[in-house]
C-alpha positions in Angstrom: 25.6 -1.6 24.9 22.2 -0.1 24.2 20.5 0.1 20.8 17.5 2.1 21.9 19.0 5.5 20.7 18.1 6.2 17.1 17.5 9.2 15.0 14.0 10.5 14.6 12.4 9.0 11.5 12.4 11.1 8.4 9.1 12.1 6.8 10.0 9.9 3.9 12.8 7.4 3.2 14.9 7.8 0.1 14.8 4.3 -1.4 16.7 5.3 -4.6 19.4 2.8 -3.7 16.9 0.0 -4.0 15.5 1.0 -7.4 17.5 -1.6 -9.4 16.2 -4.4 -7.1 12.7 -3.1 -7.4 12.8 -3.1 -11.2 14.3 -6.7 -11.2 11.5 -7.9 -8.8 8.7 -6.3 -10.8 10.2 -7.7 -14.0 10.3 -11.2 -12.4 6.6 -10.8 -11.4 5.7 -9.7 -14.9 7.5 -12.6 -16.6 6.4 -15.5 -14.4 2.7 -16.3 -13.8 1.4 -16.1 -10.3 1.8 -19.3 -8.2 4.5 -21.4 -6.6 6.9 -21.1 -9.6 6.8 -17.3 -9.3 7.4 -17.5 -5.6 10.4 -19.8 -6.1 11.8 -17.8 -9.0 11.5 -14.4 -7.4 12.2 -15.3 -3.8 15.9 -14.1 -3.8 14.9 -10.8 -5.4 12.1 -10.3 -2.9 14.4 -11.0 0.0 17.1 -8.7 -1.4 14.7 -5.9 -2.0 13.2 -6.2 1.5 16.7 -6.2 3.1 17.6 -3.1 1.0 14.4 -1.3 2.2 15.1 -2.2 5.8 18.7 -1.0 5.5 17.7 2.3 4.0 14.9 2.9 6.5 16.9 1.9 9.6 20.6 1.6 8.7 22.1 1.6 12.1 19.6 -0.9 13.5 19.9 -3.1 10.5 23.7 -3.2 10.7 23.5 -4.0 14.4 21.2 -7.0 13.8 23.3 -8.2 10.9 26.5 -8.1 13.0 25.2 -9.3 16.4 22.8 -12.0 15.1 24.9 -13.5 12.4 26.1 -16.5 14.5 25.6 -18.1 17.9 27.7 -17.0 20.8 27.7 -16.1 24.4 24.7 -15.3 26.5 25.8 -11.6 26.2 25.9 -11.7 22.4 22.4 -13.4 22.3 21.0 -10.7 24.6 22.6 -8.0 22.4 21.1 -9.6 19.4 17.7 -9.6 21.0 18.1 -5.9 21.9 19.2 -5.1 18.4 16.2 -6.9 16.9 13.8 -5.0 19.2 15.4 -1.7 18.2 15.0 -2.6 14.5 11.4 -3.5 15.1 10.8 -0.2 16.8 12.5 1.7 14.0 10.5 -0.1 11.3 7.3 0.6 13.3 8.1 4.3 13.4 8.1 4.3 9.6 4.7 2.7 9.2 1.7 4.8 8.4 -2.0 4.1 9.1 -4.1 3.5 6.0 
């Protein structure tokens, strides 16, 4: 099974589905002063927002990583997990822009 085939990246990614998480994360950052306590308190929102963005930008690759890398398994499953991770990395790289 190959995960190298993917749609060409869109010019922009619609992150509308992540807006609620974004607002919750910014609210968390606004309420809690910078430092270890903010990091601890906002960690779950930061992770959820990041996973949402990755899922919106690269839905097929993200789903493949989630399903193939969720637990240990045979050598074949581990190889498929690695292939899925590489495909996800390539997809995310295709969305990056130079500053």
